C-alpha positions, 0 to 999 in steps of 0.5 A, a space after each residue: 613766398 615767405 617773408 620778402 626783404 624789401 630793401 634788398 629787392 629795391 636795391 636789386 631793381 636799382 642794380 638791374 636798371 643800372 645794367 640796362 642804362 649802361 648797355 643803352 648808353 654804350 653807343 654814346 660812351 664808346 666809339 667816335 674817336 680817331 683810330 687812323 694811326 691805331 688801325 694802321 699799326 694793327 693792319 701792318 702787324 697783320 700784313 694788310 695794306 690800307 692804301 688810301 684809307 685816311 681818317 678812321 673813327 671807332 664804331 660804337 658797335 651793337 653787341 653791348 646795346 643789344 644786351 639790353 633787349 635781354 636785360 629789359 626782361 630782367 628789369 621787367 621781372 624784378 619790377 613785377 616783384 617790386 610791384 607786389 610791395 605796393 599792390 594787393 595780390 588780387 589787383 596785381 594779378 589782374 594788372 600783371 597779365 595785361 601789362 606783361 602782354 603789352 610789354 611782350 608784344 612791344 619787346 617782340 616787335 622791337 627785337 625783330 626790327 633790330 634783328 633785321 637791322 643787325 643782320 643786314 649790317 652784318 651781311 654788308 660788313 662781310 660782303 665788303 670785307 671779302 670784296 678785295 681790294 676796294 670793298 675791304 678798304 671801305 670796310 676798314 674805313 668804317 668798321 676797321 678799328 673797334 674800341 675793344 678796351 672801352 667795350 670791355 670796361 662797360 661789359 665788365 661793369 654790366 657783368 658786375 651789376 648783374 651779379 649784384 642783381 642776382 645776389 640781391 634777389 637771393 638776399 631778398 628771398 632765397 626761394 627765388 632760386 626755385 623759380 626756374 624761369 628767373 634762374 634761366 633768365 639770370 643764366 642767359 644774361 650772364 652767359 651772353 655778357 661773357 660770350 660777347 667779351 670772349 668774342 671781342 678778344 677772339 679775333 684781330 681788332 679789324 674783325 671785332 666789329 663783325 663778331 660784335 654784330 654777330 653777337 647782336 644778332 644772337 642777342 636779338 634772337 634770344 630776346 625774341 624767344 623771351 618775348 614769346 615766353 612772356 607772351 605765352 605766360 601772360 595768357 593764363 593770367 589774363 584768362 584767370 583775371 577775366 574769369 575772376 571779374 566775371 564771377 565777381 560781377 555775377 555774384 554782385 548781380 545775384 
């Protein structure tokens, strides 16, 4: 790998950890505010009659939080790079395979569960919205006004931190650019962030919750794919570690 610039690598680890923290905290940082007046203004502009819908609270949405399912892979990968600063190569090889196997299984299970949750919620949203008039009113009361501005701020911050993370990795070791898996992972997370921002601005505000949940479903599927990639990739490392251990033990006995 050549000389690794340790400070840049540690800063990259910090940057991607902040990304995951921002995304996981999105539910607490957005939503919950009163949006009754804003919803009435928006619905009036679209010619939608709200009827008896009263107080409406902004939903926090799932899209930004589900991005963490992908970015935790980036955090894990960067953490493994940083682990090389502490552990000898021989020990790291044995630990990395087993740890990645456990991590990938946990990520796979969590992603599948959250995929089902988001898909069910998306189905409920669409069903209610199309069930005019009472179902539509129920939809508007729960998901009618999405905090697009707050979400845009968090997504912008996350995107900036991801760019910083990628830049710091290159500063730490330019040969990281030859790592196709790492480049694909960085491209995936940057693209997903931009796509979610685009979706939030694509439709009227009363429908943003639907496209946000659609984005969450897609991100969960992407996370499942990355979990499977990690799972498959960890097997050769485990086999190699087992063979090395057996060979070493045989020599010791001899």
